[in-house]
C-alpha angles and dihedrals in degrees: 000000000000114000129184127199128186109223125221128206097011139095090246114081103195142014121208118196138188112205130176125178091347090304121119107235097172140000125191123181119203109216125353132089101337101205096041092050094047087053093051089047092052091048096052096043108115092016125129109249091237091058092050092050092049092051100042107036116112099013108146131207109224108297095345119108092229141030138199091265088050091049090051088054088050091049090053093047089051091048091052090049095052100048 
């Protein structure tokens, strides 16, 4: 299933996810720090959504109250809540 999430408070604007059986198959960030976000995407590929949420929730970017990893966790939580 393809799921899209509009981010808030980060340089990235949107996250596109492909999830099957609660496993992350692909993540693409639109905008943001290209290399870092490609790295995050590669690290969570094949990961169960609950594990990714646990590892990424609450990460902050500098003085911001959120970050791209935190927004990915929020996207996964919203995905879980909507299915």
